[in-house]
N, C-alpha and C positions, 0 to 999 in steps of 0.2 A: 514888572521890568522898569517901567519910568511912567511919564506923565504923558508923551507923546502917545504912548502906544496901547493906552491903556482903552478901554472902550466901558461902556454904560453897559446895562444889561439890559437897558430898551433895545437899543442900536441890535445884540442879538436876538431878539424876539421878531424886530422887523425883518430881518434879511435869513431867517430861520428856514422860511418857507421858499426860498428861489432854489434849492436844491433839489426841493418836493415834484416839481413839473419841468418837463423838459425844455428846454430851449428852443428845439428843432419844431418846428410845426408837423403834423401827424403825416399828412399826404405831402408828396413833395408835388410841387405843381409842375403841369406838362407843359414840355417847352414843344412845339412843331415851327416847322419852319416851310414857305411857299414852297410846292411842289414835293413834298415828301411821300410817297406812298403807304395808304394803309392798308393792310391785308389780314382778312379774319382767317384765322382756320376753321375745315371743315370740321365738322361731328362725325363720330365713327358711322350711324349712320349713314350722313351726306357722303363719305368716302365709300362704305359698300354699294352705294345704290348709284352716284355718278361715276366712283373712283378720281373723284376729284379732290385734291388735298386741301384746296383753298377756296371758300365759299363766297368771301364778298370784297372786295376793292374798291377802294377810293383814293384819290386825290385830295391835297390838302391845302386850302387856298385861305389868302387872307382879302378882306375886304372891307375897308373902313374900320379897321384896327378888330375885327372879329374874324378870328379863327372857322373856317368851315372845314367841312369833309364832302368834296364833289363827287358823286355818286350816281349814277342812272343820269344823267344831266339834270340834277337838282342837288343846290346847296341845303346841308343840311349842319345847323348847330356842331362841333365836333367833340362837345361833351354828350348832345343826344344820338348820336352815331355811335360813340364810344359803350355808353349805357346797353343802346341796342346788341351793339355789334362785342360779345364779352370774349377777351383773348384777343383781341387785336393786337398785331407787331405795327410796326414803323418801319419801314425801308428807304434810309435819308435819303435826300440828294445832297450828293455834295457838290457843287461847285459855288463859283462866286457871284452874290447876289447883286448885281448895280442896283443903283435907285430905282429904276422903272421896271423889276421883274415882276415883283408882286401885282401891278398894274397890267404888265402882259400874261401871266399868267391869270388873272383876273378877266381878261378882255379873252382868252382861249378858252375857258370854263364859258364866259358868256356865248358866247360861237359855239362850242359844244353843245348847250343848252337848247341851240334855236336848231341843231342839225337833231337834237333827240326829240323832239318834238315831229320832226316831219317821218322820222322813224317809229312811229308809234305800233305797226303790226310786227316789230321782232322782237323775239323771244326773248323770253327774261334772264336765260341762262347765259345770252350772251350780250347783252344790255349794258353791263358792267364795264366788262372786258372791250366793245367797242367804245365807252366814252372816254374811257382812260386812255385807248388806244389813241383816239382821235385829241382828243388834248395834246398829248405826249408829242404826237406828232406835229401839230400847230408849232408846238414849242421847241420841236428841232431836237427831243431828248432821245429819240429812236429813230434807227435809219429806215427812211421811207421805203426802199427797195425791199427790204425784210419784212418790214411791217406789210407791204404788199402782197406778198407771198403768203402771210399766215391769215391776213384780215378777214377771212371768212371763216377762218376754222380757229378764231383767238378763244381763251380761256383764261379764268382768272389766275390759273396755274401759271402763264407768260407770263408775267410780272414778275414774280417767287424769284431768287437769288438765283435758283437753278430752271428756270423755265427757258424756252426758245428764244425771247425777245430778247438782242443785246440791249438794255437800256443804257445811254450815256449819262454816266458821270454817277450813277445808281451805286448806293455800296454792296457789298455781296451779304453782309450781315443784317439780320434784322433784329430789332430792340423789341422787346416786350413793353404793353401801354399801359395795359391792364388785364 
């Protein structure tokens, strides 16, 4: 062709392996936002035994640049939570997150954790939903009169898109996480 477009054989060897490996990472990084709801579907046995479609529930909390799943009054590392609860889906919160929103959610989680320490005799089936409902109540993301009506009968199913609670600013879709 010409002098400017010619290549030496050394440059062909140097760049020949670039097309053999992927330019993309093998697994995409999970991105959660403060306030998202994580819901784990029940297994076939759990559905048969308890007639509930969802078995576990958590809220995403950012604290000191770390991401946690807040459930049962405890903040768990998000990766540990997802490892222990396979097939979890995310129901995103769609609202404007002002500069103090993460701090407000973190404070609501701390208040809820203190409250859950006092409720040690509560049944295990109700702890997760009670915890999530209390935190959403602090944040104003659920209508308190409606919450008061169902408070003693709350289940994880109530936080799903077709649940009894009408959550403010939450999408109707759930996104597969793992």
